[in-house]
Backbone as ProteinMPNN parsed JSONL, in Angstrom:
{"seq_chain_A": "MNKHFIFLLILILSIGCNKNESPYGSTGINIININPELKSQAFKSGSYWIYKNDSTSKIDCTLIYQDFTDFEAVFAGHGFTDQYECFEMFYNEYYSNNFYSSYWDRMMDDCIFRNPINYFNHQVFGGLIVYCQDTAQGQIYYDSLRVGSNIFYHVQRLPIDRTLLYSAKSVGVIRKVIIDSVEQGTWNLLRWKIVK", "coords_chain_A": {"N_chain_A": [[-2.053, 65.786, -36.168], [-2.086, 64.397, -33.526], [0.771, 63.488, -33.72], [2.149, 65.835, -33.181], [1.47, 66.332, -30.939], [2.265, 64.585, -29.088], [4.707, 64.237, -29.35], [5.403, 66.79, -28.467], [4.679, 66.759, -25.896], [6.277, 64.458, -24.944], [8.708, 65.637, -25.101], [8.229, 67.698, -23.436], [8.341, 66.397, -20.715], [11.112, 65.198, -21.236], [12.658, 67.416, -20.566], [11.599, 68.642, -18.103], [12.464, 66.322, -16.614], [15.422, 66.279, -16.81], [17.905, 66.456, -14.184], [18.656, 68.702, -12.037], [22.04, 68.935, -11.965], [24.186, 69.826, -8.935], [27.508, 71.548, -9.1], [28.801, 70.628, -6.8], [28.154, 67.789, -6.082], [25.152, 65.7, -5.665], [21.916, 66.571, -4.689], [19.28, 67.689, -2.365], [17.144, 65.777, 0.324], [17.983, 63.482, 2.614], [15.408, 61.901, 4.519], [15.548, 60.675, 8.042], [14.619, 58.126, 9.71], [13.177, 57.444, 13.164], [14.406, 54.003, 14.35], [11.793, 51.875, 14.4], [11.61, 49.835, 16.17], [13.086, 51.33, 18.509], [11.354, 52.884, 19.309], [9.534, 51.807, 21.192], [10.752, 52.683, 23.458], [9.989, 54.936, 23.427], [8.457, 57.198, 25.681], [6.039, 59.008, 27.287], [4.936, 62.168, 28.752], [4.737, 62.603, 32.736], [5.105, 59.588, 33.108], [6.816, 57.306, 35.193], [9.275, 56.504, 37.13], [10.385, 54.369, 40.453], [12.719, 53.967, 42.406], [15.414, 52.243, 44.479], [17.812, 52.174, 46.287], [19.618, 49.473, 47.065], [21.709, 49.221, 48.945], [21.484, 51.394, 51.235], [18.952, 52.104, 51.094], [17.857, 53.954, 50.224], [15.165, 55.924, 48.572], [14.245, 56.64, 45.283], [12.606, 58.641, 42.795], [12.167, 59.544, 39.534], [10.971, 60.981, 37.211], [8.997, 62.102, 33.897], [8.799, 64.852, 32.329], [8.658, 66.449, 30.217], [7.758, 66.024, 27.311], [8.588, 65.583, 23.306], [8.442, 65.344, 20.129], [10.399, 66.002, 17.118], [11.75, 67.141, 13.86], [15.15, 67.617, 12.447], [17.399, 69.28, 10.715], [20.171, 68.596, 9.188], [23.244, 69.259, 7.669], [24.722, 67.052, 5.717], [27.47, 67.34, 3.752], [29.768, 67.64, 4.318], [31.476, 69.558, 3.169], [31.53, 68.382, 0.381], [29.549, 68.166, -0.969], [26.083, 69.085, -0.768], [24.42, 67.932, 0.118], [21.637, 67.369, 2.368], [20.355, 65.722, 5.796], [17.627, 64.483, 7.245], [16.578, 64.474, 10.338], [14.075, 62.594, 11.905], [13.568, 63.057, 15.86], [12.803, 62.17, 19.332], [12.101, 63.832, 22.202], [12.819, 63.379, 25.774], [12.251, 64.948, 29.305], [13.709, 64.889, 32.235], [13.202, 64.241, 35.813], [14.961, 64.407, 38.499], [14.001, 63.134, 42.177], [15.895, 62.334, 43.897], [18.899, 62.711, 43.602], [18.323, 65.613, 42.743], [17.999, 66.341, 40.421], [18.057, 67.403, 36.624], [18.06, 65.8, 33.589], [18.148, 65.038, 30.192], [17.012, 63.333, 27.225], [17.143, 62.319, 23.841], [16.294, 60.969, 21.059], [17.183, 59.047, 18.222], [17.394, 57.755, 15.259], [18.833, 55.179, 15.614], [19.548, 55.019, 18.517], [19.425, 56.509, 21.838], [20.423, 59.154, 23.372], [21.831, 60.525, 26.071], [21.562, 63.751, 27.542], [22.535, 65.226, 25.11], [25.07, 66.232, 22.831], [25.381, 69.159, 20.998], [27.17, 70.57, 18.477], [28.357, 73.387, 16.314], [25.857, 74.619, 14.594], [24.198, 72.61, 15.279], [24.805, 70.084, 13.747], [26.305, 68.213, 14.263], [25.864, 65.483, 15.973], [26.237, 64.23, 19.684], [26.961, 62.631, 22.497], [26.071, 60.862, 25.441], [25.466, 57.34, 25.108], [22.476, 55.88, 25.76], [20.657, 53.664, 25.415], [20.884, 51.32, 22.846], [19.614, 50.135, 19.332], [21.242, 49.136, 18.08], [23.917, 47.007, 17.863], [26.67, 47.271, 17.976], [27.232, 48.892, 19.933], [28.483, 48.166, 22.416], [26.828, 46.963, 23.844], [25.637, 44.317, 26.473], [23.409, 42.212, 26.648], [20.413, 40.55, 27.602], [18.334, 37.867, 28.045], [16.628, 37.429, 29.85], [16.055, 39.546, 33.355], [15.869, 39.263, 36.558], [14.836, 41.92, 38.627], [14.66, 42.575, 41.749], [10.939, 41.671, 42.602], [10.146, 41.504, 40.246], [10.013, 39.869, 36.697], [12.227, 40.927, 33.752], [11.673, 41.326, 30.455], [14.12, 41.21, 27.409], [16.683, 42.628, 27.697], [18.989, 45.137, 28.098], [22.438, 45.845, 29.036], [24.041, 48.976, 29.112], [27.419, 50.519, 29.796], [27.39, 54.036, 31.352], [29.498, 56.531, 31.872], [30.229, 56.422, 34.963], [28.649, 54.571, 35.447], [26.338, 51.724, 35.495], [24.191, 50.967, 33.574], [20.824, 49.505, 33.61], [18.909, 48.01, 30.837], [14.993, 47.754, 30.151], [13.363, 46.455, 27.112], [10.229, 48.584, 26.309], [10.118, 49.193, 29.031], [11.932, 50.779, 30.21], [14.47, 52.071, 32.028], [15.885, 49.635, 34.404], [17.7, 49.333, 36.373], [20.309, 50.44, 38.003], [23.438, 50.877, 38.48], [25.54, 52.488, 40.551], [28.807, 53.843, 40.137], [31.732, 55.045, 42.226], [30.429, 57.131, 43.292], [29.198, 59.756, 45.526], [26.211, 58.881, 45.172], [26.884, 55.973, 44.957], [25.792, 52.577, 44.567], [23.595, 49.855, 44.211], [20.774, 50.624, 42.838], [17.16, 49.714, 41.777], [14.449, 48.811, 40.497], [11.614, 49.358, 41.765], [9.297, 50.401, 41.55], [6.879, 51.343, 38.849], [5.42, 53.717, 36.09], [4.281, 53.663, 33.125], [3.541, 56.137, 30.718], [2.182, 55.937, 26.855]], "CA_chain_A": [[-2.148, 67.068, -34.957], [-1.63, 63.188, -32.377], [1.838, 63.311, -33.473], [3.183, 66.772, -32.412], [0.845, 66.16, -29.448], [2.861, 63.244, -28.725], [6.044, 64.823, -29.427], [5.921, 68.09, -27.314], [4.513, 65.946, -24.645], [7.826, 63.75, -24.85], [9.873, 66.58, -25.3], [8.334, 68.932, -21.979], [8.976, 65.183, -19.781], [12.377, 65.177, -20.922], [13.393, 68.986, -20.098], [11.141, 68.484, -16.888], [12.839, 65.003, -16.011], [16.601, 66.452, -16.083], [18.248, 66.802, -12.911], [19.61, 70.165, -11.556], [23.314, 68.828, -10.638], [24.77, 70.457, -8.464], [28.8, 70.793, -9.329], [29.715, 69.54, -5.417], [27.372, 66.686, -6.052], [23.624, 65.798, -5.927], [20.963, 67.397, -3.669], [18.482, 66.867, -1.978], [16.966, 65.823, 1.998], [17.396, 62.303, 3.154], [14.824, 61.742, 5.931], [16.655, 59.355, 8.709], [13.565, 58.439, 10.965], [13.358, 56.653, 14.211], [13.676, 52.995, 14.47], [10.428, 51.31, 14.751], [12.152, 48.877, 17.47], [13.485, 52.097, 19.086], [10.179, 53.915, 19.665], [8.749, 50.905, 22.167], [11.244, 53.295, 24.734], [9.275, 56.79, 23.531], [7.88, 57.474, 26.937], [5.555, 60.151, 27.465], [5.229, 62.952, 30.278], [3.738, 61.364, 33.316], [5.704, 58.336, 33.297], [7.959, 57.581, 36.369], [10.139, 55.261, 37.939], [10.737, 54.608, 41.805], [14.126, 52.846, 42.676], [15.917, 51.631, 46.183], [19.189, 51.906, 46.814], [20.057, 48.165, 48.007], [22.906, 49.242, 50.689], [21.349, 52.595, 51.971], [17.6, 51.917, 51.2], [17.021, 55.28, 49.829], [13.785, 55.888, 47.313], [14.237, 58.104, 44.333], [11.521, 58.962, 41.805], [12.758, 59.659, 38.089], [9.989, 61.156, 36.038], [9.425, 62.284, 32.755], [7.958, 66.191, 32.968], [8.024, 67.251, 29.277], [8.121, 65.59, 25.834], [8.163, 66.435, 22.392], [9.104, 65.03, 18.527], [10.677, 67.258, 16.194], [12.34, 66.985, 12.819], [16.167, 68.733, 12.301], [18.284, 69.033, 9.246], [21.705, 68.362, 9.173], [24.082, 68.94, 6.611], [25.598, 66.058, 5.614], [27.769, 66.972, 2.614], [31.19, 67.856, 4.649], [31.593, 70.218, 2.249], [31.661, 68.162, -1.253], [27.921, 67.862, -1.527], [25.272, 70.205, -0.406], [23.031, 66.824, 0.851], [20.922, 67.299, 3.566], [19.637, 64.996, 6.09], [16.508, 65.172, 8.236], [16.532, 63.486, 11.51], [13.08, 62.273, 13.243], [14.216, 62.892, 17.215], [11.776, 62.15, 20.135], [12.613, 64.311, 23.22], [12.146, 63.346, 26.744], [13.232, 65.743, 30.214], [13.585, 64.026, 33.486], [13.858, 64.591, 36.987], [15.202, 62.715, 39.701], [13.989, 63.843, 43.123], [17.158, 62.021, 45.021], [19.458, 63.247, 42.662], [18.401, 66.834, 42.277], [18.811, 66.822, 38.957], [17.326, 66.969, 35.481], [18.635, 65.978, 32.575], [17.489, 65.113, 29.159], [17.142, 62.372, 26.166], [16.978, 62.387, 22.938], [15.887, 59.542, 20.732], [17.027, 59.283, 17.033], [17.854, 56.713, 14.31], [19.166, 53.995, 16.359], [19.871, 54.912, 20.012], [19.067, 57.309, 22.667], [21.258, 60.003, 23.826], [21.678, 61.348, 27.191], [22.314, 64.923, 27.491], [23.138, 65.011, 23.925], [25.753, 67.192, 22.476], [25.262, 69.597, 19.201], [28.352, 71.466, 17.887], [28.333, 73.753, 14.975], [24.756, 74.75, 14.766], [23.204, 71.174, 15.408], [25.679, 69.555, 12.925], [27.447, 67.074, 14.543], [25.641, 65.08, 17.502], [27.428, 63.264, 20.325], [26.207, 62.404, 23.998], [26.062, 59.317, 25.94], [24.379, 56.224, 24.613], [22.098, 54.689, 26.962], [20.06, 52.405, 24.799], [20.512, 51.274, 21.208], [19.351, 48.977, 18.806], [22.775, 48.751, 17.215], [24.416, 45.98, 18.59], [27.776, 47.873, 17.878], [27.543, 50.24, 20.93], [29.109, 47.147, 23.674], [25.976, 46.436, 25.001], [25.174, 43.061, 26.91], [22.008, 41.556, 26.234], [19.81, 39.459, 28.628], [16.836, 37.399, 27.629], [15.527, 38.33, 30.767], [16.698, 39.529, 34.422], [15.145, 39.555, 37.512], [15.339, 42.688, 39.339], [13.33, 42.696, 42.897], [9.905, 40.818, 42.376], [9.924, 41.08, 38.532], [11.315, 39.752, 35.998], [11.892, 42.0, 32.965], [12.386, 40.254, 29.148], [14.57, 42.01, 26.382], [16.745, 44.126, 28.551], [20.355, 45.387, 27.681], [23.217, 46.764, 29.971], [25.401, 49.749, 28.831], [27.911, 51.455, 30.654], [27.5, 55.373, 30.74], [30.008, 57.335, 32.51], [30.701, 56.12, 36.143], [27.375, 53.781, 35.815], [26.129, 50.299, 34.475], [22.411, 51.245, 33.097], [20.316, 47.716, 32.74], [17.15, 49.316, 30.712], [14.251, 46.859, 29.117], [12.597, 46.908, 26.372], [9.115, 48.747, 26.682], [9.82, 49.801, 30.318], [13.105, 51.933, 30.493], [15.932, 51.654, 33.15], [15.433, 48.808, 35.209], [18.7, 48.998, 37.472], [21.305, 51.636, 38.089], [24.647, 50.412, 39.071], [26.514, 53.738, 40.498], [30.452, 53.485, 40.735], [32.171, 56.192, 42.586], [29.717, 58.836, 43.542], [28.258, 60.109, 46.915], [24.91, 57.933, 45.589], [27.11, 54.618, 44.896], [25.433, 51.413, 44.866], [22.822, 49.405, 42.61], [19.566, 51.296, 42.526], [16.436, 48.735, 41.597], [13.341, 49.381, 39.853], [10.531, 48.803, 42.424], [7.247, 50.511, 40.794], [6.728, 52.37, 37.454], [4.132, 53.707, 35.396], [4.643, 54.156, 31.898], [2.512, 56.534, 29.55], [2.482, 56.04, 25.141]], "C_chain_A": [[-1.71, 65.897, -33.467], [-0.23, 63.506, -32.412], [2.717, 64.527, -32.775], [2.581, 67.088, -31.342], [1.918, 65.2, -28.518], [4.33, 63.873, -28.432], [6.351, 66.046, -28.716], [5.62, 67.603, -25.872], [6.224, 65.231, -24.179], [8.62, 64.823, -24.601], [9.749, 67.769, -23.682], [8.878, 67.526, -21.122], [10.042, 65.312, -19.923], [13.279, 65.924, -20.347], [12.719, 68.705, -18.721], [11.847, 67.21, -16.139], [14.478, 65.607, -15.422], [16.728, 67.107, -14.552], [19.114, 68.239, -13.207], [21.194, 69.547, -11.225], [24.02, 70.049, -9.903], [26.552, 70.299, -8.9], [29.874, 70.162, -7.99], [28.938, 68.332, -5.754], [25.759, 66.68, -6.037], [23.055, 66.572, -4.121], [19.671, 66.923, -3.438], [18.388, 66.86, -0.328], [17.051, 64.318, 2.023], [16.629, 62.376, 4.382], [15.332, 60.308, 6.451], [15.163, 59.193, 9.651], [13.611, 57.106, 12.123], [13.321, 55.03, 13.741], [12.426, 52.61, 14.942], [10.457, 50.624, 15.889], [12.21, 49.581, 18.592], [12.316, 52.709, 19.931], [9.661, 52.884, 20.935], [9.726, 51.945, 23.538], [10.901, 54.603, 24.738], [8.287, 56.902, 24.556], [7.375, 58.782, 26.812], [5.437, 61.103, 28.761], [4.116, 62.325, 30.937], [4.399, 60.038, 33.416], [6.484, 58.414, 34.059], [8.145, 56.42, 36.902], [10.88, 55.225, 38.947], [11.738, 53.17, 42.209], [14.662, 53.025, 44.034], [16.943, 51.205, 45.877], [19.457, 50.827, 47.401], [21.111, 47.906, 49.02], [22.428, 50.094, 51.394], [19.931, 52.572, 51.97], [16.813, 53.393, 50.566], [16.167, 54.867, 48.832], [14.575, 57.228, 46.166], [13.088, 57.391, 43.527], [11.92, 59.412, 40.929], [11.371, 59.942, 37.228], [10.12, 61.785, 34.754], [8.088, 63.68, 32.689], [7.603, 66.513, 31.347], [8.321, 66.01, 27.908], [7.628, 66.147, 24.303], [8.868, 65.808, 20.959], [9.174, 66.461, 17.929], [11.231, 66.553, 15.134], [13.891, 68.059, 13.032], [16.909, 68.221, 11.313], [19.316, 69.407, 9.689], [22.132, 68.854, 8.121], [24.789, 68.117, 6.591], [26.807, 66.271, 4.39], [29.397, 66.961, 3.172], [31.939, 68.598, 3.653], [31.951, 69.643, 0.723], [30.346, 68.173, -1.656], [26.908, 68.963, -0.723], [23.682, 68.929, -0.229], [22.852, 67.121, 2.151], [20.258, 66.008, 4.028], [18.443, 65.642, 7.245], [16.065, 64.048, 9.472], [15.236, 63.476, 12.129], [13.484, 62.027, 14.682], [12.731, 63.133, 18.167], [12.683, 62.68, 21.142], [12.004, 63.97, 24.814], [13.41, 64.048, 28.114], [12.65, 64.958, 31.121], [14.101, 64.869, 34.34], [13.719, 63.94, 37.916], [15.368, 63.711, 41.098], [15.465, 63.74, 44.213], [18.563, 62.963, 44.766], [19.981, 64.802, 42.851], [18.468, 67.296, 41.178], [18.089, 66.832, 37.899], [18.187, 66.499, 34.526], [17.827, 65.449, 31.283], [17.992, 63.652, 27.705], [16.746, 62.887, 25.075], [17.318, 61.243, 22.056], [16.256, 59.914, 19.268], [17.959, 57.927, 16.405], [17.94, 55.543, 15.288], [19.058, 53.701, 18.053], [18.901, 56.32, 20.072], [20.471, 58.0, 23.712], [21.105, 60.45, 25.17], [22.348, 62.486, 27.191], [23.07, 65.42, 26.475], [23.878, 66.196, 23.245], [25.57, 68.107, 21.182], [26.663, 70.262, 18.978], [27.83, 71.996, 16.465], [26.793, 74.167, 14.318], [24.375, 73.323, 14.185], [23.455, 69.908, 14.273], [26.243, 68.302, 13.173], [26.654, 66.461, 16.225], [26.543, 64.055, 18.005], [26.316, 62.869, 21.595], [26.53, 60.979, 24.698], [25.116, 58.717, 25.691], [23.894, 56.088, 25.905], [21.203, 53.8, 26.718], [20.17, 52.608, 23.223], [20.463, 50.195, 20.482], [20.292, 48.412, 18.174], [23.673, 48.019, 18.071], [26.278, 46.096, 18.246], [28.346, 48.657, 19.17], [28.147, 49.248, 22.35], [28.022, 47.25, 24.73], [25.928, 45.008, 25.462], [23.624, 42.785, 27.091], [21.992, 40.467, 27.23], [18.274, 39.198, 28.123], [15.769, 37.914, 28.736], [16.755, 38.512, 32.099], [15.223, 39.94, 35.218], [15.442, 40.946, 38.341], [13.93, 42.659, 40.519], [12.314, 41.152, 42.702], [9.309, 40.483, 40.935], [11.07, 40.5, 37.874], [11.165, 40.656, 34.404], [12.6, 41.052, 31.565], [13.348, 41.926, 28.363], [15.401, 43.024, 27.012], [18.508, 43.939, 27.989], [21.12, 46.223, 28.735], [24.677, 47.392, 29.171], [25.892, 50.711, 29.733], [27.959, 53.218, 29.824], [28.512, 55.996, 31.741], [30.411, 56.057, 33.531], [29.297, 54.966, 36.429], [27.002, 52.728, 34.623], [24.329, 50.588, 34.344], [21.578, 49.61, 32.54], [18.873, 48.52, 32.2], [15.894, 47.921, 29.824], [13.484, 47.343, 28.488], [11.234, 47.489, 26.837], [9.086, 49.416, 28.652], [10.887, 51.112, 30.775], [14.337, 51.392, 31.473], [15.318, 51.013, 34.349], [16.194, 48.909, 36.979], [19.561, 50.176, 37.261], [22.439, 50.813, 39.043], [25.708, 51.935, 39.366], [27.563, 53.305, 41.264], [30.723, 54.501, 40.797], [31.535, 57.105, 42.401], [29.052, 58.955, 45.123], [26.783, 59.052, 46.538], [25.088, 56.801, 45.236], [26.061, 53.769, 45.173], [24.216, 50.889, 44.07], [21.517, 50.08, 43.404], [18.611, 50.557, 41.845], [14.976, 49.205, 41.442], [12.309, 48.673, 40.992], [8.763, 49.219, 41.837], [7.552, 51.465, 39.519], [5.66, 52.156, 37.041], [4.55, 54.351, 33.79], [3.169, 54.809, 30.719], [3.219, 56.306, 28.187], [2.247, 56.943, 24.808]], "O_chain_A": [[-1.135, 66.374, -32.488], [0.253, 63.827, -31.326], [3.686, 64.349, -32.037], [2.983, 68.048, -30.684], [2.155, 65.337, -27.318], [4.883, 63.908, -27.333], [7.509, 66.306, -28.389], [6.221, 67.994, -24.871], [7.006, 65.558, -23.286], [9.31, 64.71, -23.588], [10.64, 68.369, -23.081], [10.07, 67.639, -20.836], [10.584, 65.614, -18.86], [14.319, 65.573, -19.791], [13.642, 68.446, -17.949], [11.699, 67.201, -14.917], [14.853, 65.55, -14.25], [16.004, 67.905, -13.958], [19.841, 68.651, -14.11], [21.544, 69.744, -10.061], [24.313, 71.107, -10.46], [26.996, 69.16, -9.038], [30.973, 69.607, -7.988], [29.781, 67.499, -5.422], [25.164, 67.691, -6.411], [23.569, 66.876, -3.045], [19.06, 66.045, -4.049], [19.128, 67.556, 0.366], [16.134, 63.769, 1.413], [17.176, 62.92, 5.341], [15.502, 59.261, 5.827], [14.709, 60.181, 10.23], [14.044, 55.986, 11.854], [12.463, 54.66, 12.94], [12.031, 53.113, 15.994], [9.502, 50.686, 16.663], [11.725, 49.131, 19.63], [12.431, 52.969, 21.129], [9.319, 53.608, 21.87], [9.228, 51.838, 24.659], [11.237, 55.403, 25.611], [7.136, 56.656, 24.195], [8.065, 59.672, 26.316], [5.907, 60.666, 29.812], [3.105, 61.791, 30.479], [3.728, 59.35, 34.186], [7.155, 59.446, 34.032], [7.341, 55.509, 37.099], [11.969, 55.796, 38.882], [11.545, 51.956, 42.266], [14.305, 54.007, 44.685], [17.175, 50.133, 45.317], [19.619, 51.047, 48.601], [21.369, 46.904, 49.687], [22.773, 49.893, 52.558], [19.486, 53.094, 52.992], [15.627, 53.717, 50.502], [16.245, 53.78, 48.26], [15.184, 58.281, 46.355], [12.719, 56.217, 43.509], [12.491, 60.368, 41.455], [10.818, 59.015, 36.636], [11.262, 62.061, 34.384], [6.885, 63.553, 32.914], [6.439, 66.81, 31.079], [9.287, 65.248, 27.925], [6.661, 66.876, 24.084], [10.092, 65.942, 20.933], [8.523, 67.497, 18.06], [11.289, 65.332, 15.282], [13.807, 69.113, 13.662], [17.077, 67.031, 11.046], [19.501, 70.356, 10.452], [21.209, 68.968, 7.315], [25.703, 68.161, 7.415], [27.171, 65.168, 3.983], [30.229, 66.329, 2.52], [33.058, 68.198, 3.333], [32.582, 70.354, -0.06], [30.121, 68.192, -2.866], [27.52, 69.695, 0.055], [22.472, 69.08, -0.398], [23.757, 67.141, 2.985], [19.707, 65.243, 3.236], [18.372, 66.723, 7.829], [15.359, 63.044, 9.378], [15.098, 64.355, 12.98], [13.78, 60.858, 14.932], [11.834, 63.934, 17.907], [13.843, 62.273, 21.192], [10.837, 64.266, 25.07], [14.633, 63.917, 28.154], [11.54, 64.43, 31.06], [14.918, 65.776, 34.187], [12.842, 63.151, 38.267], [16.207, 64.589, 41.3], [15.943, 64.585, 44.971], [19.101, 63.717, 45.576], [21.115, 65.253, 43.012], [18.884, 68.41, 40.859], [17.122, 66.097, 38.097], [19.332, 66.911, 34.711], [16.612, 65.481, 31.478], [19.126, 63.246, 27.449], [16.019, 63.879, 25.118], [18.365, 60.607, 22.175], [15.79, 60.982, 18.872], [18.891, 57.323, 16.935], [16.885, 55.043, 15.678], [18.685, 52.7, 18.664], [18.18, 56.924, 19.278], [21.212, 57.42, 24.506], [19.956, 60.829, 25.395], [23.548, 62.503, 26.917], [24.135, 65.993, 26.705], [23.197, 67.212, 23.106], [25.673, 67.431, 20.159], [27.152, 70.297, 20.107], [27.134, 71.363, 15.672], [26.794, 73.819, 13.138], [24.276, 72.989, 13.004], [22.639, 69.035, 13.978], [26.592, 67.482, 12.324], [26.891, 66.95, 17.33], [27.293, 63.298, 17.389], [25.088, 62.858, 21.512], [27.327, 60.168, 24.226], [23.977, 59.143, 25.877], [24.555, 56.137, 26.942], [20.833, 53.072, 27.639], [19.781, 53.548, 22.53], [21.161, 49.234, 20.808], [20.216, 47.269, 17.724], [24.151, 48.597, 19.048], [27.014, 45.11, 18.286], [29.517, 48.961, 19.396], [28.184, 49.89, 23.4], [28.108, 47.495, 25.933], [26.3, 44.303, 24.524], [22.896, 43.426, 27.85], [22.899, 39.74, 27.635], [17.365, 39.996, 27.893], [14.679, 38.482, 28.661], [17.872, 37.995, 32.103], [14.17, 40.494, 34.9], [16.6, 40.946, 38.758], [12.721, 42.7, 40.295], [12.714, 39.989, 42.667], [8.464, 39.672, 40.555], [12.282, 40.482, 38.088], [10.051, 40.983, 33.996], [13.615, 40.356, 31.575], [13.262, 43.121, 28.645], [15.035, 44.199, 26.972], [19.065, 42.909, 27.608], [20.569, 47.183, 29.276], [25.73, 46.868, 28.808], [25.213, 51.537, 30.342], [28.262, 53.609, 28.697], [27.999, 55.816, 32.846], [30.805, 54.966, 33.121], [29.028, 54.61, 37.576], [27.212, 52.772, 33.411], [23.492, 50.293, 35.197], [21.717, 48.919, 31.531], [18.094, 49.268, 32.791], [16.327, 47.298, 28.854], [12.852, 48.357, 28.784], [10.87, 46.941, 27.877], [8.14, 49.936, 29.244], [10.639, 52.094, 31.475], [14.911, 50.305, 31.422], [14.511, 51.533, 35.119], [15.734, 48.728, 38.107], [19.413, 50.843, 36.238], [22.214, 50.264, 40.122], [26.486, 52.36, 38.512], [27.602, 52.739, 42.356], [30.358, 55.283, 39.919], [31.786, 57.949, 41.539], [28.435, 58.024, 45.641], [26.264, 58.468, 47.489], [24.079, 56.124, 45.038], [25.302, 54.149, 46.064], [23.844, 51.645, 43.173], [21.424, 49.945, 44.624], [19.104, 50.512, 40.718], [14.441, 49.94, 42.272], [12.263, 47.444, 41.037], [7.673, 48.652, 41.767], [8.515, 52.229, 39.447], [4.931, 51.178, 37.203], [5.071, 55.444, 33.57], [2.241, 54.206, 30.18], [4.443, 56.389, 28.088], [2.388, 57.218, 23.616]]}, "name": "protein", "num_of_chains": 1, "seq": "MNKHFIFLLILILSIGCNKNESPYGSTGINIININPELKSQAFKSGSYWIYKNDSTSKIDCTLIYQDFTDFEAVFAGHGFTDQYECFEMFYNEYYSNNFYSSYWDRMMDDCIFRNPINYFNHQVFGGLIVYCQDTAQGQIYYDSLRVGSNIFYHVQRLPIDRTLLYSAKSVGVIRKVIIDSVEQGTWNLLRWKIVK"}
């Protein structure tokens, strides 16, 4: 009886463990979480940053009025496989009182994208990279940077559109150098409140 039971058990396990291969490749979902280092930039609703333009003395307050986390499945097979990837995403929606504008950022994988673009039912992601853990994005890194009377550490500078953004880890944007715009100039961070 024991021999028959063991044989039956081995038979069931071997049949149950066979993969049902698709003729187009492997199936499954690959989960891609946000880089843990990047999560230092995940700010919640109620966070704000107050900037001052060095040349005009204008003040701007940028605040987060909404945040949420989501997972989005993306077809990654490109016609050859039926492989899906599921990205963990964190969204921030901002409002700037001086620029009278709202915008949003999407944090995923290693980067934060400003006003990201989706094509073909959310299958291709794009947008301007405003912060990235990946060193191949053209950032310039500073160990520290003085802005006004404050010293910030782990700063990166990234060009986006006609703006240079200086972002400090766990603080966000500390300096905006805007070129060729009505609000051009250097906007330095005066005060801020971070909600995690």
